[in-house]
C-alpha positions in Angstrom: 93.9 105.7 93.3 91.9 103.8 96.0 89.9 100.8 95.3 86.6 100.3 97.4 85.5 96.7 97.3 82.2 96.3 98.7 78.7 94.5 98.5 76.2 97.3 97.6 73.4 95.7 99.9 75.7 95.5 103.1 74.9 98.3 105.5 78.5 98.5 106.7 79.7 99.0 103.1 77.1 101.7 102.7 78.5 103.4 105.8 82.0 103.1 104.5 81.0 104.6 101.2 79.4 107.5 102.8 82.6 108.1 104.9 84.7 108.2 101.6 82.2 110.5 99.9 82.3 112.8 103.0 85.9 113.0 102.7 85.6 113.8 98.9 88.1 110.8 98.2 88.4 109.6 94.7 88.1 105.9 94.4 87.2 103.0 92.1 84.3 100.9 93.2 84.3 97.1 92.7 81.4 94.7 93.7 82.8 91.9 95.7 80.0 89.5 94.6 80.2 90.0 90.8 83.8 90.7 90.8 85.2 88.4 93.5 89.0 88.8 94.6 91.4 86.4 92.9 93.8 84.2 94.7 96.8 86.3 93.7 94.8 89.6 94.8 94.0 87.9 98.2 97.6 86.8 98.6 98.9 90.3 98.0 96.3 92.0 100.2 96.9 89.6 103.2 100.6 90.6 103.0 99.8 94.3 102.9 97.2 94.1 105.7 99.7 92.3 108.0 96.7 90.4 109.2 96.2 86.4 109.8 94.3 84.9 107.0 91.3 84.2 109.2 90.6 88.0 109.3 89.9 87.9 105.7 86.8 85.7 106.1 83.3 87.2 106.5 82.4 85.2 109.5 78.8 86.5 109.8 78.0 85.5 106.2 75.5 82.8 105.5 78.0 80.9 103.2 80.7 80.9 105.9 78.2 79.3 108.3 76.7 76.8 105.9 80.2 75.7 105.2 80.9 75.3 108.9 84.0 77.1 108.5 84.5 78.0 112.2 85.4 74.5 112.9 87.4 73.9 109.7 89.7 77.1 109.6 91.9 75.9 112.4 93.1 72.9 110.4 93.5 74.5 107.1 96.7 76.1 105.7 96.8 79.8 104.8 97.1 78.7 101.0 94.0 76.5 101.3 92.2 79.5 102.9 93.2 81.7 100.1 92.1 79.4 97.5 88.7 78.9 99.3 88.3 82.7 99.6 88.8 83.1 95.8 86.0 80.9 95.0 83.4 83.3 96.2 83.5 86.9 97.0 80.7 86.5 99.7 83.2 84.5 101.9 85.5 87.6 101.9 85.0 90.2 104.8 83.9 93.6 103.5 84.5 96.4 102.8 88.0 96.5 101.8 89.9 99.5 101.0 92.9 99.0 98.7 95.9 101.2 97.5 99.5 100.3 96.6 100.6 100.8 100.2 98.1 98.9 102.2 94.7 97.4 102.7 92.1 98.0 105.2 89.7 95.0 106.0 86.3 96.0 107.4 85.1 99.4 108.2 86.4 101.1 111.3 85.9 105.0 111.4 89.0 105.8 113.3 91.1 103.4 111.3 90.0 104.7 107.9 90.4 108.3 109.2 94.1 107.6 110.0 94.6 105.8 106.8 93.2 108.6 104.7 95.3 111.2 106.5 98.4 109.1 105.5 97.2 109.1 101.9 96.4 112.8 101.9 100.1 113.4 102.2 100.6 111.9 98.9 98.3 113.6 96.6 98.5 115.7 93.5 99.0 119.3 94.4 97.9 121.9 91.8 100.6 124.4 91.6 99.5 126.2 88.5 98.9 129.4 90.4 102.5 129.7 91.4 103.4 130.7 87.9 102.6 134.3 86.7 100.5 134.7 83.7 103.7 135.7 81.9 105.3 132.6 82.8 102.5 130.5 81.7 103.0 131.6 78.1 105.8 129.6 76.3 106.3 130.4 72.7 103.0 129.8 71.2 101.8 127.6 74.1 100.0 128.3 77.3 100.4 126.3 80.7 96.7 125.2 81.5 97.6 123.2 84.6 100.7 121.9 86.5 100.4 119.4 89.2 103.0 117.7 91.5 102.8 114.3 93.3 104.7 114.0 96.6 107.1 116.7 95.3 108.7 114.0 92.9 106.3 113.6 89.9 105.2 116.6 87.9 103.0 116.9 85.0 101.9 119.8 83.1 99.4 120.4 80.2 100.1 123.2 77.7 97.4 124.3 75.0 98.1 125.8 71.6 95.8 127.6 69.2 97.9 126.3 66.2 99.5 123.1 67.2 98.9 120.0 69.2 98.6 120.1 72.9 101.6 119.0 74.9 101.9 117.2 78.1 105.1 117.6 79.8 106.2 115.3 82.6 109.2 114.6 84.9 109.7 111.8 87.2 113.2 111.2 88.6 115.5 110.4 85.6 112.5 110.1 83.3 111.1 113.2 81.6 109.6 114.2 78.2 106.8 115.5 76.2 103.6 113.8 74.9 101.8 115.3 72.0 98.0 115.1 71.9 94.9 116.5 70.1 92.9 119.1 71.8 89.8 116.8 72.0 91.7 114.0 73.9 94.1 116.4 75.9 92.4 116.2 79.4 91.7 112.6 79.2 95.3 111.8 78.2 96.7 114.2 80.9 94.7 112.2 83.6 95.9 109.0 82.2 99.5 110.0 82.4 99.1 111.2 85.9 97.5 108.0 86.9 100.2 105.7 85.4 103.1 107.8 86.8 101.4 107.8 90.2 101.0 104.1 90.2 104.6 103.5 89.2 105.8 105.8 92.0 103.8 104.2 94.5 105.0 100.8 93.7 108.6 101.5 93.0 109.4 105.0 94.0 112.0 105.2 91.1 110.8 104.5 87.6 111.9 101.0 86.4 113.5 100.3 83.2 110.5 98.3 82.2 108.1 101.0 82.9 110.1 103.7 81.1 110.3 101.7 78.0 106.7 100.7 78.0 105.5 104.1 79.0 107.6 105.9 76.3 106.4 103.5 73.6 102.7 103.5 74.6 102.5 107.4 74.8 105.1 108.1 72.0 107.2 110.2 74.4 109.5 112.7 72.8 112.5 114.7 74.3 112.1 118.5 74.1 114.3 118.2 71.1 111.6 115.8 69.7 113.9 112.9 69.8 111.9 109.8 70.8 113.1 107.9 73.8 114.9 104.7 73.0 116.0 103.3 76.3 117.7 100.0 76.2 118.8 98.5 79.7 
C-alpha cells in the first residue's frame, strides 16, 4: 500500500492527490503537519530515495527561511539534518509517496507516472474467473474470490452456508487456512492480503519471525486442521 504524505493546504500536494486519484491508486493519506515524520522514518526514506539529505528540506517554507537554513545546512551533518527535520513536518519537502521499494520526494508528473507503472506490475490480480463454477464448489464451500500478488502470494476466500468462512493462503513455504465468521470475512481477507503483501515486498521470502507471528495472530491451521507450530 502506498502512503501519501502531504499538507492539505499545499497546492502541489493537491495536484499530486488528484494525480493519484485519476490513476485510481489505493493509498493511505498522512498529514505531514499533524503527524510529522520521525527520525527513523526520515533516515529510511533518505536511503530509499537515494537523494542527498538537503533534498528532503522544504526550501520554500517559511520555517526553513526563518531558521536561515540555507546558510546553515552546508555545515550540518546528515544526522543533524535528519534530527532537525524530525522536529517539524513543515521543514520536510512535500508531498512524499512512500512504499516498501522507494520514496518519491516532491511531485513531478513524469516521475510519478514511471513509479506507478513499476508499482502496477506488482498488484493483486483477481483470478476468480479462471475457475469454472463447478471448480469453485468444494465440498460445502464456494470460492468467492481468489487473488494473486506478483504470481507468488495467493489468497482465496471460501463461503459456506453451514460452517465458518475460510481464507486459504499460499506464500512460498508458508500456507494454511484461517477460519472466520461470515460478518468479519471480507475485512479479515483484506487484512491477510495486506500483511502478506507487506512481508513479500520487504523480504520476498517469508521470515521465520513473520511465519510464527502471523500464524499465532490469525490462528492459522493446516488443511488437516493442525495448527502451525514453527520453531526456528
